[in-house]
ZADOSE-430046 format. One record per residue (C-alpha): residue number from 0; residue in one letter; x, y, z. Coordinates in Angstrom, 1 decimal, padded with zeros to 4 digits, always signed. Layout:
N
[NUM, 'A', [X, Y, Z]]
...
REM end
This chain:
200
[0, 'M', [+121.1, +095.2, +121.6]]
[1, 'F', [+119.9, +096.1, +118.1]]
[2, 'D', [+116.5, +096.9, +116.9]]
[3, 'D', [+115.0, +094.5, +114.6]]
[4, 'T', [+111.7, +096.0, +114.2]]
[5, 'Y', [+109.8, +098.4, +112.0]]
[6, 'H', [+107.0, +100.2, +111.3]]
[7, 'T', [+103.9, +099.6, +108.5]]
[8, 'I', [+100.8, +100.2, +107.7]]
[9, 'K', [+097.8, +097.4, +108.8]]
[10, 'A', [+095.7, +097.9, +105.9]]
[11, 'P', [+095.1, +100.6, +102.7]]
[12, 'S', [+093.9, +103.9, +104.0]]
[13, 'E', [+093.0, +107.3, +102.7]]
[14, 'G', [+093.0, +111.1, +103.0]]
[15, 'L', [+092.5, +114.7, +101.5]]
[16, 'Y', [+093.0, +118.0, +101.3]]
[17, 'K', [+091.4, +121.1, +099.7]]
[18, 'E', [+092.9, +124.1, +098.7]]
[19, 'K', [+091.7, +127.0, +096.4]]
[20, 'G', [+089.7, +124.3, +094.1]]
[21, 'S', [+092.3, +121.8, +094.2]]
[22, 'K', [+091.5, +118.5, +095.6]]
[23, 'F', [+094.4, +116.2, +096.6]]
[24, 'L', [+092.9, +112.8, +097.2]]
[25, 'A', [+095.6, +110.7, +099.0]]
[26, 'F', [+095.9, +106.7, +099.0]]
[27, 'A', [+098.3, +104.8, +101.6]]
[28, 'F', [+099.0, +101.3, +100.6]]
[29, 'P', [+101.4, +098.7, +102.8]]
[30, 'V', [+103.5, +097.2, +100.0]]
[31, 'R', [+106.4, +094.6, +099.6]]
[32, 'T', [+107.6, +094.8, +096.2]]
[33, 'V', [+108.3, +097.4, +093.6]]
[34, 'E', [+106.0, +095.3, +091.1]]
[35, 'E', [+102.9, +096.1, +094.5]]
[36, 'V', [+103.4, +099.4, +093.7]]
[37, 'K', [+103.4, +099.8, +090.2]]
[38, 'A', [+099.9, +097.6, +090.6]]
[39, 'H', [+098.6, +100.3, +092.4]]
[40, 'L', [+100.0, +102.8, +090.2]]
[41, 'D', [+098.2, +101.2, +087.4]]
[42, 'Q', [+094.6, +101.4, +089.0]]
[43, 'L', [+094.9, +104.8, +090.6]]
[44, 'R', [+095.5, +106.0, +087.1]]
[45, 'K', [+092.5, +104.1, +085.3]]
[46, 'D', [+090.2, +105.1, +088.3]]
[47, 'Y', [+091.0, +108.5, +088.2]]
[48, 'F', [+091.6, +109.0, +084.7]]
[49, 'D', [+090.7, +112.6, +084.9]]
[50, 'A', [+092.8, +113.8, +087.3]]
[51, 'R', [+096.1, +116.3, +086.3]]
[52, 'H', [+098.8, +114.7, +088.7]]
[53, 'H', [+099.2, +111.2, +090.3]]
[54, 'C', [+102.5, +111.7, +092.5]]
[55, 'Y', [+103.7, +109.1, +094.9]]
[56, 'A', [+106.6, +108.0, +096.9]]
[57, 'Y', [+106.8, +104.6, +098.6]]
[58, 'I', [+109.7, +103.1, +100.5]]
[59, 'L', [+110.4, +099.2, +101.1]]
[60, 'G', [+112.0, +096.8, +103.1]]
[61, 'P', [+113.1, +096.7, +107.0]]
[62, 'N', [+116.5, +098.8, +106.4]]
[63, 'K', [+114.3, +101.7, +104.1]]
[64, 'D', [+117.0, +101.0, +101.8]]
[65, 'A', [+114.8, +100.8, +098.7]]
[66, 'F', [+112.8, +103.8, +097.8]]
[67, 'R', [+111.2, +106.3, +095.2]]
[68, 'A', [+109.9, +109.8, +094.5]]
[69, 'N', [+108.2, +111.3, +092.2]]
[70, 'D', [+106.1, +114.7, +091.0]]
[71, 'D', [+104.4, +113.3, +087.4]]
[72, 'G', [+104.7, +116.5, +085.9]]
[73, 'E', [+104.5, +118.9, +089.0]]
[74, 'P', [+107.3, +121.6, +089.6]]
[75, 'S', [+110.2, +119.6, +091.0]]
[76, 'G', [+110.6, +118.7, +094.2]]
[77, 'T', [+106.6, +119.9, +095.2]]
[78, 'G', [+105.0, +116.6, +094.7]]
[79, 'G', [+106.7, +112.8, +095.6]]
[80, 'R', [+109.4, +115.0, +097.9]]
[81, 'P', [+106.9, +115.8, +100.5]]
[82, 'I', [+105.2, +112.7, +100.5]]
[83, 'H', [+108.6, +110.7, +101.1]]
[84, 'G', [+108.9, +113.3, +103.9]]
[85, 'Q', [+105.2, +111.7, +105.3]]
[86, 'L', [+106.9, +108.7, +105.7]]
[87, 'L', [+110.2, +109.4, +107.1]]
[88, 'S', [+109.0, +111.5, +109.8]]
[89, 'A', [+105.8, +108.6, +110.7]]
[90, 'D', [+108.7, +105.8, +110.7]]
[91, 'L', [+107.1, +104.1, +107.9]]
[92, 'T', [+108.5, +101.9, +105.3]]
[93, 'D', [+106.6, +098.9, +102.8]]
[94, 'T', [+104.5, +101.9, +102.5]]
[95, 'L', [+103.3, +103.6, +099.1]]
[96, 'I', [+101.2, +106.5, +099.3]]
[97, 'V', [+099.6, +108.3, +095.9]]
[98, 'V', [+098.2, +111.6, +095.9]]
[99, 'V', [+096.1, +112.1, +093.4]]
[100, 'R', [+095.7, +116.1, +092.4]]
[101, 'Y', [+092.9, +117.6, +090.4]]
[102, 'F', [+093.5, +120.5, +089.4]]
[103, 'G', [+090.6, +123.7, +090.5]]
[104, 'G', [+092.1, +126.3, +088.2]]
[105, 'I', [+094.1, +128.7, +090.9]]
[106, 'L', [+097.9, +128.1, +091.2]]
[107, 'L', [+099.5, +127.1, +094.4]]
[108, 'G', [+103.0, +128.0, +093.8]]
[109, 'A', [+105.6, +126.3, +094.9]]
[110, 'S', [+105.1, +126.5, +098.7]]
[111, 'G', [+101.8, +125.8, +098.3]]
[112, 'L', [+102.0, +122.8, +096.5]]
[113, 'A', [+104.7, +121.5, +098.1]]
[114, 'N', [+102.2, +121.6, +102.1]]
[115, 'A', [+099.4, +120.4, +100.3]]
[116, 'Y', [+101.1, +117.0, +098.8]]
[117, 'K', [+102.2, +116.8, +102.5]]
[118, 'T', [+099.0, +117.5, +104.5]]
[119, 'A', [+097.6, +115.2, +102.4]]
[120, 'A', [+100.0, +112.2, +102.7]]
[121, 'R', [+099.6, +113.0, +106.1]]
[122, 'D', [+096.3, +112.6, +106.3]]
[123, 'A', [+096.5, +109.3, +104.7]]
[124, 'I', [+099.0, +108.0, +107.7]]
[125, 'Q', [+096.7, +109.8, +110.3]]
[126, 'N', [+093.9, +107.5, +109.2]]
[127, 'A', [+095.9, +104.6, +109.2]]
[128, 'T', [+096.6, +101.7, +111.9]]
[129, 'I', [+100.1, +101.6, +111.9]]
[130, 'I', [+101.5, +098.0, +113.4]]
[131, 'E', [+105.5, +097.1, +114.5]]
[132, 'K', [+106.8, +093.8, +112.7]]
[133, 'T', [+109.5, +092.2, +113.6]]
[134, 'I', [+112.5, +091.4, +111.4]]
[135, 'D', [+112.8, +087.7, +110.9]]
[136, 'I', [+115.5, +085.2, +109.1]]
[137, 'R', [+113.9, +082.3, +107.8]]
[138, 'Y', [+115.5, +079.0, +108.5]]
[139, 'R', [+115.0, +075.0, +106.8]]
[140, 'L', [+116.0, +072.4, +109.2]]
[141, 'H', [+116.6, +069.2, +107.9]]
[142, 'F', [+116.5, +065.9, +110.6]]
[143, 'E', [+116.0, +062.6, +110.4]]
[144, 'Y', [+112.6, +061.6, +112.3]]
[145, 'A', [+114.8, +059.7, +115.0]]
[146, 'A', [+115.6, +063.6, +116.3]]
[147, 'M', [+112.2, +065.5, +116.0]]
[148, 'N', [+111.7, +065.7, +119.8]]
[149, 'D', [+115.0, +067.0, +120.2]]
[150, 'V', [+114.0, +069.3, +117.0]]
[151, 'M', [+110.6, +070.5, +118.4]]
[152, 'R', [+111.4, +071.3, +121.6]]
[153, 'I', [+113.8, +073.8, +120.2]]
[154, 'V', [+111.2, +075.2, +118.1]]
[155, 'K', [+108.6, +075.6, +121.2]]
[156, 'E', [+110.9, +077.0, +123.3]]
[157, 'Y', [+111.8, +079.9, +120.5]]
[158, 'E', [+107.8, +080.1, +119.9]]
[159, 'L', [+108.3, +079.1, +116.8]]
[160, 'V', [+105.1, +078.2, +114.0]]
[161, 'P', [+106.6, +075.4, +112.1]]
[162, 'R', [+105.9, +075.6, +108.3]]
[163, 'N', [+106.1, +073.8, +105.0]]
[164, 'Q', [+106.5, +070.5, +107.4]]
[165, 'D', [+107.5, +067.1, +106.1]]
[166, 'F', [+107.3, +064.4, +108.6]]
[167, 'N', [+108.6, +061.5, +106.2]]
[168, 'L', [+111.4, +059.1, +106.8]]
[169, 'D', [+113.6, +062.4, +106.2]]
[170, 'C', [+111.9, +065.1, +107.9]]
[171, 'R', [+112.0, +068.9, +107.0]]
[172, 'L', [+110.6, +071.8, +108.0]]
[173, 'D', [+110.7, +075.9, +108.0]]
[174, 'V', [+111.2, +078.1, +110.5]]
[175, 'E', [+110.8, +081.8, +110.8]]
[176, 'V', [+113.1, +083.7, +113.6]]
[177, 'R', [+113.4, +087.1, +115.1]]
[178, 'Q', [+116.9, +088.5, +113.9]]
[179, 'S', [+118.2, +089.4, +117.7]]
[180, 'L', [+117.2, +085.4, +118.5]]
[181, 'S', [+118.8, +084.1, +115.4]]
[182, 'V', [+122.3, +083.5, +116.2]]
[183, 'R', [+121.1, +082.0, +119.5]]
[184, 'F', [+118.6, +079.6, +117.5]]
[185, 'Y', [+121.0, +078.5, +114.9]]
[186, 'D', [+123.8, +077.7, +117.6]]
[187, 'A', [+121.1, +075.5, +119.4]]
[188, 'I', [+120.0, +073.6, +116.3]]
[189, 'A', [+123.8, +073.3, +115.0]]
[190, 'N', [+124.3, +072.1, +118.7]]
[191, 'L', [+121.7, +068.4, +117.0]]
[192, 'R', [+124.5, +066.6, +114.9]]
[193, 'T', [+122.0, +065.5, +113.2]]
[194, 'V', [+120.2, +068.2, +111.7]]
[195, 'R', [+121.1, +070.4, +109.1]]
[196, 'I', [+120.0, +073.7, +108.7]]
[197, 'E', [+120.2, +076.3, +106.2]]
[198, 'T', [+119.0, +079.6, +105.4]]
[199, 'L', [+116.4, +080.7, +102.8]]
REM end
C-alpha cells in the first residue's frame, strides 16, 4: 500500500530569533502555487520594507517536486537553505517560510547566520498546526438519470462528497477520490455501462 498522504500547515504562523542585536522574524504560510508565494513575499516586503533581508524557502506539491530556497543577498547557503532544511525535517509541503532580518550591527558569520535562519524557521513551524492531507484524484461522472441510484450508491460506499452536481436529463457530478482508492472506484464506476467517467 503506497502512501497517499502529505503534511502541511493549517494556517499562517510566526516565529522569532534574536542574536547579537539582529532580529529574525519568521513567517510560515500554507501555499498551493508559486503565485501565492509571490503574493506573500510582495506583502512582507511592503510591510517590512526597512529590513535588510527577506530570505525564504518553499516546497509545493504532494510529491515535494517544486521547491526553491533564496538567500536574498545573504552569503550563499546561509539563509534559504537552512529554512528549506527545516521544511524537509518537518516533512512539510505546500508551505512557504520567509525570514525577515533586521541587522543589529554585529556580524554573525556564516555559521551564525545559518543557525539564526534555521532557528527562526523552526520556531515558526513549532508554532504552526500541522495537518495531514490525502492526495486526491478528481473525476467527473456523466450519466443518464436512470443510472442515478447506481452512481449514488457507489459514491456513498466510498464516502465521497459530490460537487458541481447537475441532475437534469443528462446528469453530471464531480468527486474527489483518495489516490489509494481511485483504481477500485474507477473500476466500480466503469462497470456501470451507461456511465462515462473522466479524470479532471
